[in-house]
N, C-alpha and C positions, 0 to 999 in steps of 0.2 A: 402480776399487776399489769392493766393495760396503758400506754401512754396516751392521752386523751389530749388534742386539740381545744382549742375556742374557735367556732367558726362564726365570722361575725357576716353576714349576709344586707349590703347595700343598703347599711347606715348612711344615705347621699342627705343632700342640703335640697335638692330636690323634692325629697316628699313632706317638704313644709309649708308646700307651695299650697294655699289654702283650697286651689282647683281641685285637689282630691277628695275634701269633703268634711262630713266630722272622723276623728280616730279614736279607735279605743288603746287602754294602756299609754295615756299620753307620759307617765316616769319610763318608759322601756329604755330610751335612750339613757337614762341614770341607772338602771340597772345594768346594761352593757356594760356600760363606763366601771360600775363595779366588779361587775365579774374581770373585766380587761384590766383594772389597777391586780386583782389577786392574782392572773394569770403569768402578767407582767414579774408580780412580786415574788412569785416563785416560779420566773425562768421558766413555763414552762410554751408548752407552741401557741402559736395563736394566728390565725389565716383571715386575711380581709379578702372579700371579694368587694365587686364595683359593677355596677349593670352599667353597661356603657352601649346603650340604644340605638338602633338604627332607623330607629322610625324621626320623620322629619318633624314633628311637632312635639319631639316628646323633649319634659326638664330635665331627662337623663341620658344627655346626649352627649359626647366627649367632650363638644364644642360649647356645653352651657352650663354656668356656671353652680346648677343642679346637681351635676353630673359629679363633684367633689363630694368627698368624706365629710361627715360633718364632726365637728371640730373636737366632742368629744370621743370620738372614736380613728381619731387619726391614725394612723402606722406609724412607726418607728422604725428605725436602722434597726435590723433585722427581723422583722415581722414579713410575709412573706404573703405577698399581694398576687389575684387575678379578675383580670376581667373579663365577662361572659358580657352576652348578647341577645340570649334567652334567659325560660326561668330557671335550669337546672344547672347550679354550679360547678357542675359535670362534666359537662355539653360543652366543647371546643376549646376546655381551660386542659391545665395538667393538673388540676386540683390531686387528683384517683393517685397520679406517677408520683406526684407528689406525697402526699400520706403513706404508700407503700414504700415509696425508698429511704423517707424518715422512719418507720416502723410505726405508723401513730393507726392506732385501731380502732379510736374512741373519738368520738365529736361530742362538744360541747352547742349547739347549735341555737344561733340568737340574730334577731335582727328583722327587717322590713322585707316584705310584705307576710303575713300569717298565711294568708290562701293564694298567692304566689309563689314567688323565688323560694320564701324558707322554705313551703309545706310540699314543690317539689324537690328538693335538693334532700330535705328529708326523708322523702321515699325511696330516692336514690341512693343515700347511702346504706341506709337500711338494705335494701336488696343489694348490695353491693358488699356486704357482711361488714358494715361498720357495724360497734356497738355507738347509738343514736340515745341521747338525751338532747330533748327540745325545750326548753325555758320559758314554761307560758306569762313571766308577766316581764320576761324582757325581748319579745317579739310584741308587732300589733299589726290593724288591718285599717279598712275605711270600711263608710259604710258601701253596700251597690244595689244598685236596681238587676234584678235579674232580667230572663227575657221574657219574660211574662208583663214586666212593669212591679213587679213586685218590687218592696224594698224590701231590705237584709240589714241588721244593724252592722255596727263592726266587731261588737262583742256575740254577739248570734255566730257570725260568720268566721269570726275566732276561735271562738268554741268548741265550735262543729266541727272544725278541721283536727285543732287537739285531741278531738276525741276518737277520730278516724284515725287517728297517725298513732295515739299510745294504743302500749299494746300489742303495734302492730307493724310499725318500721322503727317504732321509737318505744322510747319515756319519759313523760312530761314529767317535770318538775320545775320546783322556783327557783330562785336566784338564791333565797336565805340556806333553800337545802344544800345547792351545789357549794357555796361559799362554806358551809359546814365541812362537805365533803375533802374540797381542799384543802380547808384546814388540819384533816382529820388527816389526811394523807401526809402532808406536810409534817406533821406532829411525829406521824409514824415510822418518819425516816425516807 
């Protein structure tokens, strides 16, 4: 049986700023909170990742209130935390070493944003040999404008990234599916 950690990526207050524009999955934080509660209830490993931007105008700079974790996912004592300055939670952090040292070989990934840090971390986790489940309704992103001015909806970007990742770097699942699996594992001992 695989030892599975819940990996929560960049669920930070700065993403509530209206300057980001329209976002899909408005209940993503509620879903993440449900998963986090279940992980805590069953004493499973939880890892929090925080983006600490080096960009001077970023809402996610360490000296800005937007860098703080959102209240519903605030780490508690005993939960591992990593900070990063790039899109991948594996670059410039001790995440891989920590997971290997703890003999964690599977990850359930949630967080913000689907097409940036979530996607990049999921790809790297898969390439590093971790068994990855990406939770579709516990991730979200924002509308974007492409290089030629084309508008891409948050939902289209989100779904496109999930489709690209599924079966190649991870398995995409829902919060309900994951909660059911955790309950089943716990019932089986």
